[in-house]
C-alpha positions as CSV (number, residue, x, y, z in Angstrom):
1,X,22.5,-48.4,92.6
2,X,24.1,-51.2,90.6
3,X,23.9,-52.6,87.1
4,X,22.6,-56.1,87.0
5,X,24.4,-58.3,84.6
6,X,24.7,-62.0,84.0
7,X,27.3,-64.6,83.3
8,X,26.2,-67.2,80.9
9,X,26.3,-70.9,80.1
10,X,24.5,-72.2,77.0
11,X,22.8,-75.5,76.5
12,X,21.4,-76.8,73.3
13,X,18.1,-78.6,73.0
14,X,17.4,-79.8,69.6
15,X,19.0,-79.6,66.1
16,X,17.5,-79.5,62.7
17,X,18.5,-78.3,59.2
18,X,18.5,-74.7,60.7
19,X,20.4,-75.7,63.8
20,X,17.4,-75.6,66.1
21,X,18.1,-75.8,69.8
22,X,17.0,-74.6,73.2
23,X,19.0,-72.9,75.9
24,X,19.2,-72.9,79.6
25,X,20.6,-69.9,81.4
26,X,22.2,-69.4,84.9
27,X,21.8,-65.8,85.9
28,X,24.1,-64.0,88.3
29,X,24.1,-60.4,89.4
30,X,27.3,-58.5,88.9
31,X,27.7,-55.2,90.6
32,X,29.3,-52.2,89.0
33,X,29.7,-48.6,90.1
34,X,27.4,-46.1,88.6
35,X,23.6,-46.0,88.0
36,X,21.3,-48.8,86.9
37,X,20.3,-48.5,83.3
38,X,17.0,-46.5,83.3
39,X,15.7,-48.5,80.4
40,X,16.2,-51.8,82.1
41,X,13.6,-54.5,81.3
42,X,13.5,-55.2,85.0
43,X,11.6,-51.9,85.2
44,X,9.2,-52.8,82.3
45,X,5.6,-52.1,82.8
46,X,4.6,-54.9,80.4
47,X,2.5,-57.2,82.6
48,X,3.0,-60.4,80.6
49,X,6.8,-59.8,80.6
50,X,6.9,-59.1,84.3
51,X,4.9,-62.3,85.1
52,X,7.3,-64.4,83.1
53,X,10.5,-62.7,84.1
54,X,12.6,-64.3,86.9
55,X,15.7,-62.1,87.2
56,X,17.7,-64.4,89.4
57,X,17.4,-67.7,87.6
58,X,20.7,-69.5,87.2
59,X,22.6,-69.0,84.0
60,X,26.0,-70.7,83.7
61,X,27.1,-74.3,83.9
62,X,30.6,-74.7,85.3
63,X,32.6,-76.9,87.7
64,X,32.2,-74.7,90.7
65,X,28.5,-75.0,90.8
66,X,28.2,-78.6,89.9
67,X,28.5,-81.7,92.2
68,X,26.9,-85.1,92.7
69,X,23.9,-83.5,94.5
70,X,23.3,-81.2,91.5
71,X,23.7,-84.1,89.2
72,X,21.1,-86.1,91.1
73,X,18.7,-83.1,90.9
74,X,19.1,-82.7,87.2
75,X,18.9,-86.4,86.5
76,X,15.2,-86.2,86.9
77,X,14.8,-84.2,83.7
78,X,15.1,-85.4,80.2
79,X,17.9,-84.0,78.0
80,X,18.4,-81.2,77.2
81,X,16.7,-80.0,80.4
82,X,18.7,-82.4,82.6
83,X,20.9,-85.5,82.6
84,X,18.3,-88.3,82.7
85,X,19.8,-91.6,81.2
86,X,23.3,-90.1,81.1
87,X,26.1,-91.4,83.3
88,X,28.1,-89.3,85.7
89,X,31.1,-91.6,86.3
90,X,33.3,-94.0,84.4
91,X,30.8,-96.8,84.2
92,X,30.5,-96.4,80.4
93,X,32.7,-95.0,77.7
94,X,33.3,-91.3,77.5
95,X,30.3,-90.9,75.2
96,X,28.1,-91.7,78.2
97,X,30.3,-90.0,80.8
98,X,29.2,-86.4,81.2
99,X,30.3,-85.5,84.8
100,X,34.1,-85.4,84.0
101,X,33.4,-83.1,81.1
102,X,31.3,-80.7,83.2
103,X,34.1,-80.7,85.7
104,X,36.4,-79.3,83.0
105,X,34.3,-76.2,82.5
106,X,35.9,-73.2,84.2
107,X,33.8,-70.6,85.9
108,X,33.8,-67.5,83.7
109,X,36.1,-64.8,84.9
110,X,33.7,-62.0,84.0
111,X,30.1,-61.4,83.0
112,X,29.3,-62.1,79.4
113,X,28.6,-58.4,78.8
114,X,29.9,-55.3,80.5
115,X,28.8,-51.7,80.2
116,X,31.1,-49.6,78.1
117,X,33.2,-47.0,80.0
118,X,31.8,-43.5,79.9
119,X,28.4,-44.8,78.7
120,X,25.0,-44.4,80.2
121,X,25.2,-47.6,82.2
122,X,23.1,-49.4,79.5
123,X,24.4,-52.2,77.2
124,X,23.3,-51.9,73.6
125,X,23.2,-55.2,71.7
126,X,22.5,-56.2,68.1
127,X,21.3,-59.8,67.4
128,X,22.0,-60.6,63.7
129,X,20.2,-63.4,61.9
130,X,20.6,-64.6,58.4
131,X,17.3,-63.5,56.9
132,X,17.1,-62.2,53.3
133,X,15.6,-58.9,54.5
134,X,19.2,-57.8,55.2
135,X,20.2,-58.1,51.5
136,X,20.7,-54.5,50.3
137,X,19.7,-53.1,53.7
138,X,22.9,-51.1,54.3
139,X,22.5,-51.8,58.0
140,X,26.1,-52.8,58.5
141,X,27.3,-49.5,60.1
142,X,24.3,-49.4,62.4
143,X,24.8,-53.0,63.5
144,X,28.5,-52.4,64.2
145,X,27.7,-49.3,66.2
146,X,26.2,-51.4,69.0
147,X,28.2,-52.2,72.1
148,X,28.0,-55.9,71.4
149,X,27.1,-57.9,68.2
150,X,25.6,-61.4,68.6
151,X,25.7,-63.9,65.7
152,X,24.8,-67.5,65.2
153,X,24.8,-70.4,62.7
154,X,26.3,-69.4,59.3
155,X,27.4,-65.9,60.2
156,X,28.6,-65.0,56.7
157,X,30.3,-61.6,56.8
158,X,33.0,-61.4,54.1
159,X,31.5,-59.5,51.1
160,X,28.4,-58.5,53.0
161,X,29.8,-56.0,55.4
162,X,27.7,-53.1,54.1
163,X,24.5,-54.9,55.0
164,X,25.4,-57.0,58.1
165,X,28.5,-55.3,59.5
166,X,31.8,-57.1,60.3
167,X,32.0,-57.3,64.1
168,X,31.1,-60.3,66.2
169,X,31.3,-60.0,70.0
170,X,29.5,-63.2,70.9
171,X,28.9,-66.3,68.8
172,X,26.2,-68.6,70.0
173,X,26.1,-72.2,68.7
174,X,25.7,-75.9,69.3
175,X,28.3,-78.6,68.5
176,X,26.1,-79.4,65.4
177,X,25.8,-75.9,64.1
178,X,29.5,-75.0,64.5
179,X,30.6,-78.2,62.7
180,X,27.9,-78.4,60.0
181,X,27.5,-74.8,59.0
182,X,31.0,-74.6,57.2
183,X,29.9,-77.6,55.2
184,X,26.3,-76.5,54.3
185,X,27.2,-72.9,53.6
186,X,30.7,-73.2,52.1
187,X,29.4,-72.2,48.7
188,X,28.4,-68.8,50.1
189,X,31.9,-68.2,51.5
190,X,31.4,-69.4,55.1
191,X,34.5,-71.2,56.3
192,X,34.4,-71.2,60.0
193,X,32.9,-69.6,63.1
194,X,33.8,-66.0,63.7
195,X,37.1,-65.4,65.5
196,X,37.3,-61.7,66.2
197,X,39.9,-60.7,68.8
198,X,38.3,-61.0,72.3
199,X,35.2,-62.9,71.0
200,X,33.2,-64.8,73.5
201,X,31.6,-68.2,72.6
202,X,28.4,-69.5,74.1
203,X,27.7,-73.2,73.7
204,X,24.2,-74.7,73.9
205,X,24.7,-78.4,74.5
206,X,21.8,-80.5,73.1
207,X,23.1,-83.9,74.1
208,X,26.1,-86.3,74.3
209,X,27.5,-85.0,71.1
210,X,28.0,-81.6,72.6
211,X,29.8,-82.9,75.6
212,X,32.1,-85.0,73.4
213,X,32.9,-81.9,71.3
214,X,33.3,-79.8,74.5
215,X,35.7,-82.4,76.0
216,X,38.0,-82.2,72.9
217,X,37.9,-78.4,72.7
218,X,38.8,-77.9,76.4
219,X,41.6,-80.5,76.2
220,X,43.0,-79.0,73.0
221,X,42.4,-82.2,71.1
222,X,41.4,-82.4,67.4
223,X,37.8,-81.9,66.6
224,X,36.2,-82.6,63.3
225,X,35.3,-79.0,62.4
226,X,34.6,-75.7,64.0
227,X,37.8,-74.8,65.8
228,X,37.8,-71.9,68.2
229,X,40.6,-69.8,66.8
230,X,40.2,-67.3,69.7
231,X,39.3,-70.0,72.3
232,X,40.1,-68.9,75.8
233,X,38.5,-70.5,78.9
234,X,38.0,-67.1,80.4
235,X,35.7,-66.2,77.4
236,X,33.8,-69.5,77.1
237,X,30.3,-70.0,78.5
238,X,27.9,-73.0,78.6
239,X,24.3,-72.4,79.4
240,X,22.6,-74.3,82.2
241,X,19.6,-76.7,82.0
242,X,17.5,-74.8,84.5
243,X,17.1,-71.8,82.1
244,X,16.1,-74.2,79.3
245,X,13.2,-75.4,81.4
246,X,12.4,-71.8,82.4
247,X,12.2,-70.7,78.8
248,X,10.0,-73.7,78.0
249,X,7.6,-73.3,81.0
250,X,7.1,-69.5,81.0
251,X,4.2,-68.5,78.7
252,X,6.0,-65.5,77.3
253,X,8.6,-67.8,76.0
254,X,6.6,-70.5,74.1
255,X,7.8,-74.0,74.0
256,X,7.2,-74.3,70.2
257,X,10.0,-71.9,69.5
258,X,13.1,-74.1,69.5
259,X,15.3,-72.2,67.0
260,X,18.6,-70.9,68.3
261,X,17.6,-67.3,67.7
262,X,14.7,-67.5,70.2
263,X,16.9,-68.6,73.0
264,X,19.5,-66.1,72.0
265,X,16.9,-63.3,72.3
266,X,16.0,-64.5,75.8
267,X,19.7,-64.6,76.7
268,X,20.2,-61.0,75.5
269,X,17.0,-59.8,77.3
270,X,18.3,-61.1,80.6
271,X,21.8,-59.7,80.2
272,X,21.0,-56.2,79.1
273,X,18.0,-54.0,78.3
274,X,18.7,-52.6,74.8
275,X,18.3,-55.3,72.2
276,X,17.9,-54.7,68.5
277,X,17.3,-57.6,66.1
278,X,18.3,-57.7,62.4
279,X,17.7,-60.4,59.8
280,X,14.6,-62.1,61.2
281,X,11.2,-62.8,59.7
282,X,8.8,-59.9,59.3
283,X,5.3,-59.6,57.8
284,X,6.7,-59.1,54.3
285,X,9.0,-62.1,54.4
286,X,7.8,-63.4,51.0
287,X,9.6,-60.5,49.3
288,X,13.0,-61.8,50.4
289,X,15.2,-64.8,49.9
290,X,15.8,-67.3,52.7
291,X,19.3,-65.9,53.4
292,X,20.9,-62.5,52.9
293,X,23.9,-64.1,51.3
294,X,21.7,-65.4,48.4
295,X,22.4,-62.1,46.7
296,X,21.5,-63.1,43.1
297,X,19.1,-65.9,43.8
298,X,15.5,-65.4,44.9
299,X,14.4,-68.4,47.1
300,X,11.3,-68.9,49.2
301,X,11.4,-69.3,52.9
302,X,11.2,-73.0,53.7
303,X,8.8,-73.9,56.5
304,X,9.5,-77.0,58.6
305,X,6.9,-79.0,60.6
306,X,8.9,-78.7,63.8
307,X,9.4,-74.9,63.6
308,X,6.4,-72.5,63.7
309,X,7.9,-69.6,61.8
310,X,4.6,-67.7,61.7
311,X,4.3,-67.8,65.5
312,X,7.9,-66.7,65.8
313,X,7.3,-63.9,63.4
314,X,4.3,-62.7,65.4
315,X,6.2,-62.9,68.6
316,X,9.0,-60.7,67.4
317,X,6.5,-58.2,66.1
318,X,4.7,-58.3,69.5
319,X,8.1,-57.7,71.3
320,X,8.8,-54.8,69.0
321,X,5.4,-53.2,69.5
322,X,5.6,-53.7,73.3
323,X,9.1,-52.1,73.2
324,X,10.7,-55.2,74.7
325,X,13.1,-55.1,71.8
326,X,13.6,-53.3,68.4
327,X,13.0,-55.4,65.3
328,X,14.5,-54.2,62.0
329,X,11.7,-53.9,59.4
330,X,11.8,-52.3,56.0
331,X,9.6,-49.3,55.7
332,X,6.6,-49.5,53.4
333,X,6.6,-47.2,50.5
334,X,4.3,-44.2,51.0
335,X,1.0,-44.5,49.2
336,X,-0.1,-41.7,47.0
337,X,-2.9,-39.6,48.6
338,X,-3.5,-37.3,45.6
339,X,-3.7,-37.8,41.9
340,X,-0.6,-36.5,40.1
341,X,-1.4,-33.8,37.6
342,X,-1.2,-34.9,33.9
343,X,2.1,-34.2,32.1
């Protein structure tokens, strides 16, 4: 028996105030000694999930699986699902010249996630959002106890460790989110992307801007913001366009959900079976501020026309109830069933 894992490349679809984007994933099978995780989603009895799940879809974009034939195939799809209207050679300036940048992307030396030695063969992952439900939750220790901790966008940790933990194993981002977040969220203490020792970065390129940024990072040139303090080509992944189209086209992964977290969830579900989500919208969202780092300020969740939060909320709840993932929700206070005796 073998443990199926994946190596990952991330592509970004769209950006907004909340760093919305879509992702494409190349999936590979990596064989390890030991038993397959018994709780693998590949063994799920959920019919809708099984209909939508394609375990062998490609996941990473890198120079070893990219050539002019592949370029021509992907040039039939609009960005970010392909390279339509982009140039592959030196006909235009670098801003229109994508092929040379892709040829700089090294093939990852190892899968994004590996089972921990001495474990049960399963990989346990926490995906941490920025929702206000985490304020005062004291979930930090539980989050950090997972094998891997995924974060995205403004991953504010300093001063909030008790509620959100302090580990980051994988940081998922676009060029926009990694450069804009330190500006938008500086007042909350966010200075730069996480840079834990051994951290892995997953880029979701949404367009030419991402390839420009990627070109500078790989060559070690100055970029405006968002440096990788722990950047190492062996721990850097770029998602492939094929997975983006897969996420869009499969009914269990609705096209209307274009926020980074949704694609991050799909990424995690492909890579390992045990996914827990913290800091995302739940039925009682109106009780909480927009972000957990708004400790002393009660704000309302802002709804945007291009982001169906209610559909997203219902999807996470459905995944939780169908045991596809575990969603952190605050317990409702017990209602009194008997009248209390008079004092």
